[in-house]
N, C-alpha and C positions, 0 to 999 in steps of 0.2 A: 504493499499499499503504501502510494505517494506519500512525504511528509507534509506535505498539504493537504492530505485526506483523512478520516478517521471512521471511525466505527461507530455507529449509534443506533440503539433502539429510538424508533421514531413511531408515533403513534399516530393514527389516519383516522379519520372517519365523517360521516355525512352531515351537513347543516340541514337539519329537517325538524322545526318548531312541532311540540304536541301540539294534539288539537285542545285549544283551548286556552293555549301559554302564546303570547306574542311579547317577541322579544323586541327591546328598544330602540329608536336609529341608531345608537352607538352600539350597540352589541353588532346590529347587521352590518355597519359600515367597517367596525374593526373584525368581525367575526371572532367576537370575545365574546361568552356564554358565562352570562354571571349565574345562571345554574346550568350547567353540565347536561345533567340527567335530565334537563327540559327541553334540551336542542340538538345535542352530539346521536348520532343513530350509527350503529353499526362499525363499531372501535373497531379496530384492527393495528397490532401493533407489528411491525417491521424491523429486522436488523440491516441497515443499508452502509454504504459505504457513501460520507458525504464531505463536504471542503470544512475542512478544520477553520474553527473562527480566528478571527483577528485581533488582535488588542490594541483599544483605543489611548488615550492620553491618559484619563484616570482609573485603566481597566487592568485586570491581572490574567494571565494566562495559567490553567488549574491542568496540571496533568492529574486526573481523576485516580486514586487509589482503591476507595474502598464505597459504596453508594449502596445502603439499605432499601429495601423494598417496603413501603409502608402501605398499610391498609388503602389512601386514597389513590397508590398507583393499581392498585386488583381493584379498587370500584371504578377507576376508568377504564378499566381493563375489560370489565365485565360488563353484561347486559341483563338488562329485565325480560319479560316474555313479549315487550313490542320492540328490541332491539336497542335502547337507548341505554346510555352508558349509567353505571349504577351512581356516578359521583355526584353529589349536587352542588358544587362550587365551580369557582371560576375555570374556565377552560378555553384555550385558542388551538386550534387543530392546522396543521402539523405540528407537534412538537416532539421533543425530543425529552420522556419522562425522568423521573427520579430527582429527591431534590434533597435523601440524607446523606450529604456525602463530605469526603474530605481529598487531601490530595496534598501535590506539592508547586510550590510557584514555579512555572517553567519560565516564565517572562512578566516584565513591568514594563506597563507603559511609562510614554515620558512624563509625566506629570506626578508618579508615586512613587512616595518616599518612604512612607511607614511598611513596606515591605519588598523583601529582597529574594531575587531566585532563591531555591532551598528552603525557604520556609515552609512549615508544615501549616496546612489551614484547614479549617472550616468555613462553612457558607450559610447565613440564613436563608431561609427560602423566601419570605416576603420583602420583594424589591420595591419598598417605598420611595416616595418621592422628595422628599425633605422640604416641599414648598408648600403643598396645599394648607387650608385649614385644619385637618386633623392631624396633620405630622408636625405643624404649629403647636399645637395643642397637647403633641406629645404622644397621639396615637398613631404612631406608626405601622402597626398593625392594621390600621382601618384607613389607609391612604389611600384619598380617591382617587388618586391615577396607580394604584396597586397594578404590579404585575408580579407574578408568580414562579419562580425557578420549577420546570418541570411541569409545568401548568399551562401558562400564558407564553413562557419563554424557557428556552431549550435547558434542561437540566443534565445531571449527572450521570445519566447511563450512555457513556459515551467515552471515549479515550484523554477529551480535553473539554475545558469547558472555559466560558470568557465570563468574566461580570466582574462590576463597578467594585474599587477596593473597599468602597464602606461597606459593604455586605459582606467580607471576610473575617474571620479572628484566627490569630494565632495559635497553634497549639504546640508550640517547639516544647512546651515544660512538658507535655505527656511522654517524650523522650528518656525522660527523669527516672519516671516510675515503672514504664514497660519495656522490657526486654528485646523485643523484636519490633519491625518496622511495622508487622500486620498488626498486632495488636495496637499501637499508636494511631494507625488510621482507622481501624474500627471503633476506637473509643472515639475518633473526631468525626465519624460519621453519625455517632448515635446524641452528639450534643445536641442536635436537630430535636430529636423526639423526647430526651431528657428534659432540653429548655420547653416545651411545648407544655408537659407536665409540670414544671417549675412555674411558670407564669401562672398555670392555673390555682395553683395550691398558694404559692407564697405572693405573688403577687397582684391577680386578681382577690382572689378571696382572703387573703392576708395572712395563713398561715395557722396554725393551731399551737395550744400550749404546749409544750412539754409534756407528756404521758397523757394527752389527748389521743382519744378514738378514731382509727380513721379507717374508712371502709370505700375499697376501690370496686367498680363494676366494671367486669373485661379486664383479662389479663394478656393482652394483647402488649407490643410493645412500649405504648404511652402507660397501658394501665400499669405493668411490672416497672417501669422508671417513675410512676407516682407511689408505687410500693418503696422503691428502693431509698428515694427522696424521703418519703413519712420517715420510715426507719432509722433513716441517718441525723433528721431532725428531731429525733425523741420521742415520735411515736407509743405511747404504752400499750396499743393494740392495734394491729395493723391485720382487717377482715378482706377477703376476696372472695368476690362471685363471680363464677366461671361456668361454663357447660362443656367447656373441650377438656378431658383429662389430660392432655399433653400440657397444657397449658396452666394446669391447677398444681401440675408438677412443678414448672416453672418458675410459680409464683410462691409454690414453697421454696424455691431455690432462692429465689429473691428476697425473701427475708418475711414472707407473711406469716401471722400467726395462726391464722385461719384460713382456711379454702374450703370454698363450698360449694356445688352447683344447685342453682335455685330450681333446675328440674325435678331433681331427686327428692329436693326438701319439699317440692306440690304434691309429690308423689304420697308425703307421711303426712301431707294434712298441714305441713308450714310453711305460714309465706315469709318473705325474705326479710318483712319487719318485726316480724317475730323472733325471728332467731337474731336480728341486731340486739333486739332488746334483753333476749337471753344472756348473748355476750357480754353485754353492758352493764348487767345488774340492774337493768331496767332504763338506766339514763338516758341512752340513744347514743347516734355517733356525732360527734364534734364537727367532721368534718367527712365530707360524700363526695367520691370523686367518680362522676360519670364517664368511662374512658370506653364504654361498648355500643354507644351510638344505637340505643334504643330511647325513646322518647318516653312511652308507656311505664318504665322505671320509675319515672318522678310518681306516681300514686305509691309505690311503695315507699320511696327515698323520704315523703315526706312524713310518714306514719314514723321514720325511724329517728327524727332529730331530735338531738339532744336539745336542752334550754342554751341559747345563743349558738347553735348549730349552723353549719354551712353545706351549701352544696356547691360545687363548683363543674360546671358543664363541659366536656371538652369533645365529646362524640358527635358526630353528623349523620343527618338522615333527614330525606324528603319527605316528612310526615309530622305531623300535630299530634299533640298528647295534653288532654286538661288538666287542671290540678286546683285544689282548695285552698285561696288565700287563707283561709283561717290556720289551717296548721303553721302556717309561718308568721303569724301574727302572735298566737297564744304562746310560743316559743320562742318571740324574738330571734325568728330564725332569718336565714337568707339565702337568693340563690345568687350567685354570679356564672354569668356566660364568659367563656374564655375564648379566645380565639387568637392563635396565631405565636410567636417567640420573640417579638424584638421589644416592645414595649420595657422600659428601666433596664435593658441589656441581660435579660437570664441566660444569652448565652455564655457573656463574663461568667457568671456566679456558678453556672453547672462546668463551666472549665476549670474555675478555682475547687470544686469540689471533687472533679475526677483527678487532679494534678497534687490534690491532697491527700491521696488515696481513701477518701470517705467514700466515695460511689467509684463501682467497677463495672463502665456497662455493658463489657466484653462478654460479662457473662452471659448476656439475653443473645447472644448469638447462637443460633443455632444451625445455619447452613450457609454454605459458600460455593458459589457458581460463578464462570467467567462469564462474560460478557456475551461472547457467541453462544452462550446457553441459556439467556434473557427467557426465552419462552419458554423452556423446562422450569426455570427458576419462578417464574409466574403461577404455571400452571400446578407449581409445590406451595406457592403461596396461596392461591384459591382454597387447600384443603383445610387451611388455617389452623393449622397445628403446629407451628412453629411459632418462634418469638421475633427474634429478627431474621430474614436471609439476606445477606450481602454479595454484594456482586462484585467481580474484581477485573475492570478493564484491563 
């Protein structure tokens, strides 16, 4: 392959708005759907030989070393019964997918002074403009001109990636605690999902008092990150609800005190909130983390709130669910929505935690594939038995 070409996994699809959904003029002109699941039909992932990106004055060229498959990648790849992708967020196609990555700086633009060739780096996925009202207020994850690496801009399932220097964070300190480059870059690629959990727990919800009872729904990568971060922050008890046996075992390995299958509980006539109240001596959960993407859970979560309890919501799904606000009023409780990983620099805090040895995210890597085997890797990811599958370009 020519030095100016590279291998990449490109997602294609057809722009066919669902019946009853009318895209805005901006969506139509940019072919950037705000809700991919309502517009993009027949998604197909292809391994292609594409032109290697060129570096601008304030950009860096990163040689990708490791890139994790996220649930969002799988949802973009999968279709519903009508052929529409499952992912409900913002998508522009065709695009090179993959957004949980790390690598080595290969080249820097003429205006870049904060990075040098050879630096180990990871990148945020939310590419904010820094100029709109949302950004000026500090809500970078809600930028009015937001682009998303791997969703609307080319991402990390490729040999190389170009990004503005402001979206990158150095992870050179990881070389002091990991004995191999493979571990360094796997940890680097996991900064993004751990930062999603960090923001939801500590920035949006304000965390919990050491000794607090934490309940996590879903033991995928974000849920496992929530478990590990909660334990590192001094949670008195962490309870995980998960239906996949393999992921239940991973939750135990991540430090969960109790791992429970809600389907098995239901067979015994025990509801989720009843089990939480039992495990917390009737006091309820101080913090509940929804990382399963199943909105109907709110009906159980609201009944398990401790006085002053909090719910922080990370999971995504294209559906609504009803709640009864009385639960929140009589418990002085709160629910927080959380999106992204840029506001208040969760990347910086997570990188520090990993560098200190407080958290080892590489524990949740359960499979590794070459980029040339990306389709096999995605099919394995669809089984939802692994924690994190990493692609090695």
